[in-house]
N, CA, C and O of each residue as an XYZ file, in Angstrom:
228
protein
N      11.280    -15.811     -3.020
C       9.956    -15.324     -2.668
C       9.079    -16.532     -2.321
O       9.074    -17.538     -3.029
N       8.342    -16.406     -1.218
C       7.483    -17.500     -0.791
C       6.219    -17.568     -1.647
O       5.911    -16.647     -2.403
N       5.512    -18.656     -1.512
C       4.252    -18.803     -2.245
C       3.266    -17.710     -1.827
O       2.511    -17.187     -2.646
N       3.290    -17.383     -0.553
C       2.395    -16.328     -0.063
C       2.757    -14.979     -0.678
O       1.875    -14.240     -1.113
N       4.044    -14.656     -0.717
C       4.485    -13.402     -1.327
C       4.091    -13.340     -2.801
O       3.650    -12.303     -3.295
N       4.255    -14.450     -3.485
C       3.885    -14.516     -4.895
C       2.386    -14.294     -5.069
O       1.955    -13.539     -5.941
N       1.604    -14.959     -4.230
C       0.149    -14.803     -4.287
C      -0.261    -13.348     -4.053
O      -1.072    -12.798     -4.798
N       0.305    -12.730     -3.014
C      -0.037    -11.343     -2.692
C       0.358    -10.421     -3.847
O      -0.406     -9.528     -4.210
N       1.523    -10.626     -4.416
C       1.981     -9.786     -5.528
C       1.061     -9.917     -6.735
O       0.691     -8.917     -7.352
N       0.697    -11.134     -7.068
C      -0.180    -11.353     -8.227
C      -1.566    -10.770     -7.992
O      -2.122    -10.095     -8.859
N      -2.115    -11.034     -6.818
C      -3.457    -10.534     -6.536
C      -3.463     -9.010     -6.433
O      -4.453     -8.374     -6.793
N      -2.389     -8.425     -5.955
C      -2.299     -6.973     -5.819
C      -2.265     -6.276     -7.180
O      -2.765     -5.161     -7.326
N      -1.676     -6.937     -8.165
C      -1.647     -6.367     -9.510
C      -3.063     -6.155    -10.041
O      -3.348     -5.159    -10.707
N      -3.939     -7.102     -9.737
C      -5.301     -7.063    -10.251
C      -6.274     -6.321     -9.345
O      -7.385     -5.989     -9.757
N      -5.855     -6.064     -8.110
C      -6.768     -5.463     -7.155
C      -5.994     -4.549     -6.202
O      -5.487     -5.012     -5.180
N      -5.900     -3.264     -6.525
C      -5.156     -2.334     -5.653
C      -5.702     -2.282     -4.225
O      -4.950     -2.048     -3.279
N      -6.998     -2.496     -4.073
C      -7.580     -2.486     -2.732
C      -7.015     -3.636     -1.897
O      -6.781     -3.479     -0.699
N      -6.798     -4.777     -2.521
C      -6.201     -5.915     -1.825
C      -4.809     -5.543     -1.316
O      -4.451     -5.874     -0.186
N      -4.043     -4.871     -2.130
C      -2.691     -4.450     -1.739
C      -2.751     -3.535     -0.518
O      -1.923     -3.655      0.384
N      -3.718     -2.626     -0.479
C      -3.866     -1.719      0.657
C      -4.255     -2.481      1.924
O      -3.767     -2.185      3.014
N      -5.133     -3.458      1.764
C      -5.558     -4.260      2.914
C      -4.374     -5.052      3.473
O      -4.184     -5.113      4.688
N      -3.589     -5.649      2.598
C      -2.413     -6.412      3.041
C      -1.434     -5.495      3.766
O      -0.897     -5.862      4.811
N      -1.204     -4.323      3.227
C      -0.284     -3.365      3.850
C      -0.784     -2.975      5.240
O      -0.003     -2.930      6.190
N      -2.085     -2.692      5.362
C      -2.638     -2.312      6.662
C      -2.517     -3.456      7.666
O      -2.200     -3.225      8.833
N      -2.762     -4.670      7.227
C      -2.637     -5.816      8.126
C      -1.191     -6.034      8.555
O      -0.938     -6.448      9.687
N      -0.249     -5.765      7.674
C       1.172     -5.853      8.049
C       1.509     -4.824      9.120
O       2.254     -5.117     10.054
N       0.960     -3.621      8.985
C       1.166     -2.567      9.993
C       0.541     -2.993     11.314
O       1.156     -2.841     12.370
N      -0.687     -3.529     11.261
C      -1.371     -3.981     12.474
C      -0.552     -5.042     13.204
O      -0.429     -5.006     14.429
N       0.003     -5.980     12.451
C       0.816     -7.037     13.056
C       2.067     -6.459     13.698
O       2.440     -6.856     14.802
N       2.710     -5.534     13.021
C       3.926     -4.917     13.559
C       3.630     -4.187     14.867
O       4.406     -4.277     15.818
N       2.516     -3.466     14.917
C       2.133     -2.754     16.137
C       1.841     -3.748     17.261
O       2.269     -3.547     18.397
N       1.115     -4.815     16.944
C       0.785     -5.822     17.956
C       2.046     -6.439     18.548
O       2.127     -6.650     19.758
N       3.023     -6.727     17.703
C       4.281     -7.310     18.188
C       5.014     -6.309     19.079
O       5.565     -6.691     20.111
N       5.025     -5.048     18.697
C       5.705     -4.026     19.499
C       5.025     -3.839     20.854
O       5.704     -3.684     21.869
N       3.694     -3.853     20.879
C       2.965     -3.740     22.146
C       3.268     -4.947     23.028
O       3.486     -4.800     24.231
N       3.281     -6.128     22.440
C       3.610     -7.342     23.196
C       5.007     -7.240     23.792
O       5.211     -7.529     24.971
N       5.968     -6.828     22.970
C       7.349     -6.709     23.449
C       7.457     -5.673     24.566
O       8.152     -5.897     25.557
N       6.774     -4.547     24.409
C       6.786     -3.502     25.437
C       6.222     -4.040     26.748
O       6.811     -3.850     27.812
N       5.086     -4.708     26.661
C       4.450     -5.274     27.849
C       5.376     -6.269     28.541
O       5.532     -6.242     29.762
N       5.983     -7.139     27.756
C       6.902     -8.134     28.322
C       8.110     -7.456     28.966
O       8.534     -7.849     30.053
N       8.666     -6.444     28.305
C       9.834     -5.734     28.847
C       9.496     -5.012     30.144
O      10.353     -4.837     31.009
N       8.235     -4.594     30.273
C       7.797     -3.930     31.501
C       7.453     -4.932     32.596
O       7.209     -4.553     33.741
N       7.435     -6.217     32.234
C       7.132     -7.260     33.206
C       5.676     -7.282     33.631
O       5.358     -7.654     34.760
N       4.786     -6.881     32.722
C       3.366     -6.805     33.049
C       2.580     -7.930     32.391
O       2.917     -8.390     31.300
N       1.531     -8.362     33.072
C       0.597     -9.306     32.466
C      -0.304     -8.530     31.506
O      -0.291     -7.299     31.483
N      -1.071     -9.252     30.731
C      -2.020     -8.582     29.829
C      -3.006     -7.744     30.637
O      -3.332     -6.616     30.265
N      -3.468     -8.303     31.731
C      -4.441     -7.590     32.577
C      -3.827     -6.320     33.157
O      -4.460     -5.264     33.145
N      -2.599     -6.416     33.663
C      -1.928     -5.246     34.242
C      -1.686     -4.173     33.190
O      -1.888     -2.985     33.445
N      -1.257     -4.592     32.019
C      -0.984     -3.624     30.945
C      -2.273     -2.950     30.509
O      -2.305     -1.734     30.320
N      -3.337     -3.731     30.346
C      -4.628     -3.168     29.946
C      -5.106     -2.155     30.957
O      -5.604     -1.093     30.586
N      -4.961     -2.471     32.235
C      -5.365     -1.545     33.293
C      -4.548     -0.260     33.226
O      -5.079      0.838     33.396
N      -3.258     -0.411     32.978
C      -2.359      0.740     32.899
C      -2.766      1.713     31.789
O      -2.691      2.929     31.964
N      -3.198      1.166     30.642
C      -3.539      2.027     29.509
C      -5.047      2.309     29.421
O      -5.498      3.001     28.508
N      -5.819      1.774     30.367
C      -7.239      2.071     30.425
C      -8.071      1.363     29.378
O      -9.068      1.901     28.897
N      -7.659      0.151     29.023
C      -8.392     -0.649     28.034
C      -8.730     -2.004     28.631
O      -8.051     -2.464     29.549
N      -9.774     -2.650     28.119
C     -10.058     -4.005     28.598
C      -9.012     -4.983     28.068
O      -8.425     -4.787     27.004
N      -8.800     -6.044     28.849
C      -7.825     -7.046     28.456
C      -8.210     -7.645     27.123
O      -7.508     -8.518     26.613
């Protein structure tokens, strides 16, 4: 277990809200990586992908 994992585990024991925040941030990171991979696999730039989905770059 890394120092970061140890820190998160210890702090989560004392603060359940912290554990929820860490979990949500892990989900956010996973989604961001999947969107990046999808965009790259489609051969699109950030600008092209944003335009395709109707969001700003």
